[in-house]
C-alpha positions in Angstrom: 166.3 106.6 -63.5 166.2 108.9 -60.5 169.3 107.2 -59.2 171.4 108.9 -62.0 170.8 112.3 -60.4 172.2 111.1 -57.0 175.7 110.5 -58.4 178.3 112.7 -59.8 178.5 113.7 -63.5 181.6 111.6 -64.3 179.9 108.6 -62.6 176.9 109.1 -64.9 179.2 109.0 -67.9 180.8 105.8 -66.7 177.3 104.3 -66.0 176.2 105.2 -69.5 179.1 103.5 -71.1 178.5 100.4 -68.9 174.8 100.3 -69.7 174.9 101.0 -73.5 178.2 99.4 -74.6 180.0 97.1 -72.2 177.0 95.3 -70.8 175.4 94.6 -74.2 178.7 93.4 -75.5 179.1 91.1 -72.5 175.6 89.8 -72.9 176.0 89.0 -76.6 179.4 87.3 -75.9 177.9 85.3 -73.1 174.8 84.2 -75.1 177.1 83.1 -78.0 179.3 81.2 -75.6 176.5 79.2 -74.0 174.9 78.5 -77.4 178.1 77.1 -78.8 178.8 75.2 -75.6 175.4 73.6 -75.7 175.8 72.7 -79.4 179.2 71.1 -78.7 177.8 69.0 -75.9 175.0 67.7 -78.2 177.6 66.8 -80.9 179.8 65.2 -78.2 176.8 63.0 -77.0 176.2 61.8 -80.6 179.9 60.9 -81.0 180.0 59.2 -77.6 177.0 57.1 -78.6 178.7 56.0 -81.9 182.0 55.2 -80.1 180.2 53.3 -77.4 178.3 51.3 -80.0 181.5 50.3 -81.8 183.2 49.3 -78.6 180.1 47.3 -77.5 180.1 45.4 -80.8 183.8 44.4 -80.2 183.0 43.2 -76.7 179.9 41.3 -77.9 181.9 39.5 -80.6 184.6 38.5 -78.1 182.0 37.2 -75.6 180.1 35.3 -78.3 183.4 33.6 -79.5 184.1 32.5 -75.9 180.5 31.3 -75.4 180.7 29.4 -78.7 183.9 27.6 -77.6 182.5 26.9 -74.1 179.3 25.4 -75.5 181.2 23.3 -78.1 183.4 21.8 -75.4 180.8 21.3 -72.7 177.5 20.3 -74.6 176.7 16.6 -74.2 177.0 15.1 -77.7 178.2 12.0 -79.3 181.7 13.0 -80.1 185.2 12.3 -78.9 185.4 15.2 -76.5 182.4 14.1 -74.4 183.6 10.4 -74.3 187.1 11.5 -73.3 185.6 13.7 -70.5 183.5 10.7 -69.2 186.6 8.5 -69.2 188.8 11.0 -67.4 186.2 12.1 -64.9 188.0 10.7 -61.9 191.6 10.9 -63.2 194.1 12.0 -60.6 197.3 10.6 -62.2 198.2 8.5 -65.2 198.2 4.7 -64.5 197.6 3.6 -68.0 198.7 4.7 -71.4 195.1 4.8 -72.5 194.4 7.6 -70.0 197.3 9.5 -71.3 196.1 9.0 -74.9 192.6 10.3 -74.0 194.2 13.3 -72.1 196.3 14.1 -75.3 193.2 13.9 -77.5 191.2 16.1 -75.2 193.9 18.8 -75.3 194.2 18.7 -79.0 190.5 19.2 -79.4 190.6 22.1 -77.0 193.5 23.6 -78.9 191.5 23.5 -82.1 188.5 25.1 -80.4 190.5 27.8 -78.7 192.4 28.6 -81.8 190.1 31.5 -82.8 190.7 33.0 -79.4 194.5 32.9 -79.6 194.7 36.7 -80.2 192.9 37.3 -76.9 195.5 35.4 -74.9 192.7 33.8 -72.9 193.5 31.6 -69.9 191.8 28.2 -70.5 191.7 25.2 -68.1 189.4 22.3 -67.4 189.1 20.6 -64.0 187.5 17.1 -63.7 185.3 16.0 -60.9 188.3 14.9 -58.9 189.8 18.5 -59.2 192.5 17.4 -61.6 193.5 19.9 -64.4 192.8 18.0 -67.7 193.3 21.1 -69.9 195.6 24.0 -69.5 199.0 24.7 -67.9 197.8 24.8 -64.2 199.1 22.2 -61.8 197.3 20.5 -59.0 198.8 22.9 -56.5 197.6 25.9 -58.6 194.1 24.4 -58.6 194.2 24.2 -54.8 195.2 27.9 -54.6 192.4 28.8 -57.0 189.8 26.7 -55.1 190.3 29.0 -52.1 188.0 31.3 -54.1 184.5 29.7 -54.1 183.9 31.0 -57.6 186.2 28.3 -58.9 184.1 25.4 -57.5 182.0 23.2 -59.7 178.4 24.2 -60.4 175.6 22.4 -58.7 174.0 19.5 -60.7 170.9 21.6 -61.3 172.9 24.5 -62.7 175.0 22.2 -64.9 171.9 20.5 -66.2 170.3 23.8 -67.1 173.3 24.7 -69.3 173.8 28.0 -67.5 177.0 30.0 -68.0 178.5 32.1 -65.2 180.7 35.1 -65.5 182.9 36.3 -62.7 186.0 38.4 -62.1 188.9 36.9 -60.1 192.2 38.3 -58.9 195.1 35.9 -59.2 196.7 34.8 -55.9 199.9 36.7 -55.2 202.0 33.6 -55.5 200.7 32.9 -59.0 201.1 36.5 -60.3 204.8 35.8 -60.6 204.0 33.3 -63.3 201.6 35.5 -65.3 201.7 39.2 -66.2 198.0 39.7 -65.6 196.5 41.0 -62.4 193.1 39.6 -62.9 190.9 37.6 -65.4 187.3 37.8 -66.2 186.2 34.1 -66.4 183.4 32.3 -68.2 182.5 29.2 -66.3 180.4 26.2 -67.3 180.2 22.7 -65.9 179.9 19.6 -68.2 176.7 17.6 -67.3 176.3 13.9 -68.1 172.6 13.3 -68.5 172.9 9.6 -68.5 174.8 9.3 -65.2 173.2 12.5 -63.8 176.6 13.8 -62.7 179.1 16.6 -63.4 182.1 15.5 -65.4 184.1 18.7 -64.8 184.1 22.5 -65.2 185.6 24.6 -68.0 187.1 28.0 -67.3 188.0 30.5 -70.0 189.4 33.8 -68.7 189.7 37.1 -70.5 192.9 38.8 -69.4 193.3 42.3 -68.0 195.5 43.2 -70.9 192.7 42.6 -73.4 190.5 45.3 -71.8 193.5 47.6 -71.4 194.4 47.2 -75.1 190.7 47.7 -76.1 190.2 50.8 -74.0 193.5 52.6 -74.5 192.7 53.7 -78.0 190.3 56.3 -76.5 191.8 59.8 -77.0 189.8 61.3 -74.2 187.2 60.0 -71.7 187.1 56.6 -70.0 185.4 53.3 -70.7 184.0 51.1 -67.9 182.5 47.6 -68.2 180.0 46.4 -65.6 178.5 43.0 -64.8 174.8 42.1 -64.4 175.1 42.9 -60.7 176.4 46.4 -61.7 179.9 45.6 -60.4 183.0 46.8 -62.3 184.5 44.2 -64.6 187.1 46.3 -66.3 187.8 50.0 -66.7 190.3 52.8 -66.7 191.8 55.1 -64.1 188.9 56.7 -62.2 186.3 54.1 -63.1 183.6 53.8 -60.4 183.3 50.4 -58.7 179.5 50.5 -59.2 177.5 51.3 -62.3 176.7 55.1 -62.0 173.0 55.9 -62.4 173.7 59.4 -63.6 176.8 61.3 -64.8 179.0 62.8 -62.1 179.2 66.6 -61.9 181.3 68.0 -64.8 181.1 64.8 -66.9 179.0 63.4 -69.7 177.8 59.8 -69.5 176.8 57.4 -72.3 175.5 53.8 -71.4 174.8 50.8 -73.6 174.2 47.1 -73.2 176.6 44.6 -74.8 174.5 42.3 -77.0 174.5 38.6 -76.1 175.8 39.3 -72.6 174.5 40.8 -69.3 177.3 43.4 -69.5 176.8 47.2 -69.5 179.3 49.5 -71.1 179.7 53.1 -70.1 181.7 55.9 -71.7 182.4 59.1 -69.6 184.0 62.3 -71.0 185.0 65.4 -69.0 182.9 68.3 -70.2 186.1 70.4 -70.1 187.5 68.2 -72.9 184.5 69.0 -75.0 184.0 72.7 -74.3 187.6 73.6 -73.3 188.5 75.4 -76.6 185.2 77.4 -76.6 185.7 78.3 -73.0 189.3 79.4 -73.7 188.2 81.7 -76.6 185.5 83.2 -74.4 188.0 83.8 -71.6 190.3 85.6 -74.0 187.4 87.8 -75.2 186.3 88.5 -71.7 189.8 89.4 -70.7 190.1 91.8 -73.6 186.8 93.5 -72.6 188.0 93.8 -69.0 191.3 95.3 -70.1 189.5 97.9 -72.2 187.1 98.6 -69.3 190.0 98.9 -66.9 191.8 101.4 -69.1 188.6 103.5 -69.5 188.0 103.5 -65.7 191.6 104.4 -65.0 191.6 107.3 -67.4 188.2 108.6 -66.2 189.4 108.2 -62.6 192.5 110.3 -63.2 190.5 113.0 -64.9 187.7 113.0 -62.2 190.1 112.9 -59.3 191.3 116.4 -59.8 187.7 117.6 -60.0 186.4 115.5 -57.1 189.3 115.8 -54.6 188.1 119.0 -52.9 184.6 117.7 -52.6 185.9 114.5 -51.1 187.9 116.4 -48.5 184.8 118.4 -47.6 182.8 115.2 -47.2 185.5 113.6 -45.0 185.4 116.7 -42.7 181.6 116.4 -42.3 181.8 112.6 -41.8 184.5 112.9 -39.1 182.5 115.6 -37.4 179.5 113.3 -37.4 181.6 110.5 -35.9 182.6 112.7 -32.9 185.7 114.6 -34.0 184.3 118.1 -33.2 187.7 119.9 -33.7 188.0 119.0 -37.4 187.6 121.8 -40.0 188.0 122.2 -43.7 191.2 123.8 -44.9 190.1 126.6 -47.2 192.4 127.4 -50.2 191.6 129.8 -53.0 188.4 131.8 -53.8 186.5 129.4 -55.9 183.0 127.9 -55.2 184.4 125.0 -53.3 186.4 127.3 -51.0 183.3 129.4 -50.3 181.3 126.2 -49.6 184.1 125.1 -47.2 184.0 128.4 -45.3 180.2 128.1 -45.0 180.6 124.5 -43.7 183.2 125.6 -41.1 180.9 128.4 -39.9 178.0 125.9 -39.6 180.2 123.4 -37.7 181.3 126.1 -35.2 177.7 127.0 -34.6 176.7 123.3 -34.1 179.6 122.8 -31.7 178.6 125.8 -29.6 175.0 124.7 -29.5 175.9 121.2 -28.5 178.1 122.5 -25.6 175.2 124.6 -24.4 172.8 121.7 -24.6 175.2 119.4 -22.7 175.5 122.0 -19.9 171.8 122.4 -19.7 171.2 118.6 -19.6 173.7 118.2 -16.8 172.2 121.0 -14.9 168.7 119.6 -15.5 169.8 116.2 -14.3 171.3 117.5 -11.1 168.2 119.7 -10.4 165.9 116.8 -11.1 167.7 114.5 -8.8 167.4 117.0 -6.0 163.9 118.0 -6.9 162.6 114.4 -6.8 163.8 113.6 -3.3 164.6 116.9 -1.6 162.8 117.2 1.6 163.0 119.4 4.7 166.1 118.7 6.6 165.0 119.0 10.2 168.3 118.6 12.1 166.6 119.6 15.4 164.3 116.6 15.0 167.2 114.2 15.0 168.6 115.8 18.2 165.2 115.7 19.8 164.5 112.1 18.8 168.0 111.1 20.0 167.1 112.6 23.5 163.8 110.7 23.6 165.6 107.5 22.6 168.1 107.8 25.4 165.4 108.6 28.0 163.4 105.5 26.9 166.5 103.4 27.1 167.2 104.7 30.6 163.6 103.9 31.6 164.0 100.3 30.2 161.6 100.8 27.3 164.1 99.3 24.8 161.4 98.3 22.2 160.3 101.9 21.6 163.9 103.1 21.9 164.8 100.8 19.0 161.9 102.0 16.9 163.0 105.6 17.4 166.5 104.5 16.4 165.1 103.0 13.1 163.2 106.2 12.5 166.4 108.3 13.0 168.3 106.0 10.5 165.6 106.7 7.9 165.6 110.4 8.5 169.4 110.5 8.1 169.0 108.6 4.8 166.5 111.2 3.6 168.9 113.9 4.5 171.6 112.3 2.3 169.2 111.1 -0.5 171.5 112.5 -3.2 174.4 110.3 -2.1 174.5 106.7 -3.5 175.2 103.7 -1.3 176.0 100.0 -1.6 173.1 97.6 -2.2 173.6 95.8 1.1 173.2 99.2 2.9 170.0 99.9 1.0 168.7 96.5 2.2 169.6 97.4 5.8 167.5 100.6 5.4 164.6 98.4 4.2 165.0 96.4 7.4 164.7 99.6 9.5 161.8 100.8 7.5 159.9 97.5 8.0 160.4 97.8 11.8 158.6 101.2 11.7 155.9 100.0 9.4 155.1 97.0 11.6 154.7 99.3 14.5 152.6 101.8 12.5 150.2 99.3 10.8 150.1 96.7 13.6 150.8 94.0 11.0 153.5 91.4 11.4 154.9 91.6 7.8 157.8 89.3 6.9 160.7 90.9 4.9 162.7 88.3 3.0 165.9 89.6 1.4 168.0 87.4 -1.0 171.3 89.2 -1.8 174.1 87.2 -3.3 177.6 88.1 -2.1 178.8 89.2 -5.6 176.1 92.0 -5.6 176.6 93.4 -2.1 178.9 96.2 -3.5 176.6 97.2 -6.3 176.2 101.1 -6.2 172.5 102.2 -6.2 170.7 105.4 -5.5 169.7 105.9 -1.8 166.1 104.9 -0.9 165.6 103.3 -4.4 163.7 100.3 -3.1 161.9 101.9 -0.2 159.0 103.3 -2.4 158.4 99.9 -3.8 158.2 98.2 -0.4 156.0 101.1 0.8 153.8 100.5 -2.3 153.4 96.8 -1.4 152.4 97.6 2.2 149.9 100.4 1.4 148.2 99.0 -1.6 148.7 95.2 -1.3 148.6 94.1 2.3 145.6 94.5 4.5 145.2 94.0 8.2 143.3 90.7 7.8 145.9 89.3 5.4 147.3 85.9 6.3 151.1 85.6 6.5 152.0 88.8 4.7 155.4 88.7 3.1 157.6 91.0 1.0 160.5 89.5 -0.8 163.5 91.4 -2.3 165.7 89.2 -4.6 168.8 90.1 -6.6 170.0 87.9 -9.4 171.7 87.9 -12.8 169.6 88.4 -16.0 170.1 88.3 -19.7 172.7 90.4 -21.5 174.9 90.7 -18.4 172.3 92.8 -16.5 171.3 92.6 -12.8 167.7 92.1 -11.9 166.2 93.3 -8.6 162.7 92.0 -7.8 160.4 93.3 -5.1 157.5 90.9 -4.7 154.5 90.7 -2.3 151.7 88.2 -1.7 149.1 90.8 -1.3 145.8 91.4 -3.1 147.5 92.6 -6.3 145.7 94.7 -8.9 143.2 94.0 -11.7 144.2 93.3 -15.2 142.9 96.6 -16.5 144.8 98.6 -13.8 148.0 96.6 -14.6 147.7 97.5 -18.3 147.0 101.1 -17.5 149.9 101.3 -15.1 152.3 99.5 -17.5 151.4 101.9 -20.3 152.1 105.0 -18.2 155.5 103.5 -17.2 156.4 102.8 -20.8 155.3 106.2 -22.1 156.7 108.2 -19.1 153.3 109.8 -18.4 153.1 111.1 -14.9 150.4 109.4 -12.8 148.0 111.3 -10.6 147.4 108.5 -8.0 149.8 107.8 -5.2 150.9 104.4 -6.5 151.8 105.7 -10.0 153.8 108.6 -8.6 156.1 106.4 -6.6 156.7 104.0 -9.4 157.3 106.8 -11.9 159.9 108.4 -9.6 161.7 105.0 -9.2 161.9 104.6 -13.0 163.1 108.2 -13.5 165.9 107.8 -10.8 167.0 104.6 -12.6 167.4 106.3 -15.9 169.1 109.4 -14.4 171.5 107.2 -12.4 172.4 104.5 -15.0 171.3 106.0 -18.4 170.3 103.7 -21.3 170.0 100.0 -20.7 167.8 100.2 -17.6 164.2 99.0 -17.4 161.4 99.0 -14.8 158.4 96.8 -15.3 155.5 95.5 -13.1 153.5 92.3 -13.4 151.3 90.0 -11.3 153.0 87.8 -8.7 151.6 84.2 -9.0 149.6 82.8 -7.4 148.7 86.3 -6.0 150.3 89.6 -5.3 152.4 92.2 -7.2 156.0 92.3 -8.4 158.2 95.2 -9.5 161.3 94.3 -11.7 164.3 96.6 -12.0 167.1 95.9 -14.4 170.5 97.5 -14.2 173.2 97.2 -16.9 175.9 95.9 -14.7 178.2 96.3 -11.6 180.1 99.3 -13.1 177.2 101.1 -14.9 176.8 104.0 -12.4 177.0 107.3 -14.3 177.1 109.7 -11.4 180.1 110.8 -9.4 180.4 108.8 -6.2 181.7 110.8 -3.2 181.6 108.9 0.0 181.3 111.0 3.1 184.0 110.8 5.7 
């Protein structure tokens, strides 16, 4: 409960009301809502199961009536229907009155059998083996249109002999829909088999119209019925029925499934959960709205009361925050003589002292930076040496000793660079100084060291401290390359790196250093500890100059150069990251 002591008193009162009144009330209301909702869903499932059972019984009775009619008409037995079917098996037109008489008797028998199905408005027709309609209102042309659907073909002899009954759904051809009001029928199909002649006498089709299913399902006040075949395909349904039998209920719906007795059909009943729990949810919403209104009124009143008490403290907090964000001129406007006004005066006095101290520290840091830059690289400025060396260079040139004259010229260029060490220069000029320095080191050490510089055009104008890279090259020559070294080479490469930084690599193929020495040297560079050996001093000074020249965002690391050698890696924030004032000499 310590957090209560970190907020204001009026916030504590609000928190207490929320903890001991509003939140328990919301919890009890929510628990009651979910309990009632669960109970309603259980009752709804029970009702759905009862409704689905009643609907399945109606469908089962209809299917059994149709199957009874089909079996009575198609089962081989010694009666007039079977004999008439055998006589009219190959009939295509009436040549004799006897054929017509048999045709009339057959239709009368079918009328009697289909009588109990009259309320269903079924579509009944029989096609003989010659594809002529013996029963029903279809014409020969209609039969041709229907036979475009392979489902209206006769069964095979084996299927007919087994007495199997097939169910299928068929959409009426568009040209025939003008004659009937139904869009589709669900047909029961069975072929008449003559066991004596081992042949098919014809096929009977009895179709349940679309209107039957619509009339059967429309009595549902809410939810939707769907009837599926043995292959889980939709036979009939309502708006939104899935084309395939759903395995589970879709999100936000309740599902009840049952099988229709005597058929391979499956009946499903789906109800939107909102229809079941809508009233409970509405009541809970009104209750929650009332609680929120009461809570809003309480918060508004407490806010109005507390605003007058908290406004001066808020102003004081904003002053301190703005000062912390960098606005050092902001101060608290003191009014009155109360405790808040006294606190504001004390805060103003504190901010004035902080501002004065910060200005003093900034001045000291700038002075320290300037002194450190000069102290790191200030050397004796022997102007008379330059004049003397220039005279010697001229004498050697007049005497024809151009090699030594050029070496002295390189030395003079380096001396001038040391005299202007506090002035920055472009990176390509720094690389030219390295070339002059290498000429002197080749003469001094009697080693033909190759200097390879890779400087892309976009980095030639990068501003760097003068003689930044010379200590690194000198370090490679002194500590890495020996006289007996084969093909010594120092490589300086400039390239882009991650986070829009520029990377400068100084590599050599010398002897390198041991793993222990590398870890010790890297640790000193990271910690900023000053090294006592010559190698560590030079590298430390390079890292320090980087930080003083570019600030945060620079880095200086060392690592082995594979397969052998040593590499120093400098990273600079970018082309415009120089923090010093650049004043180019005339």
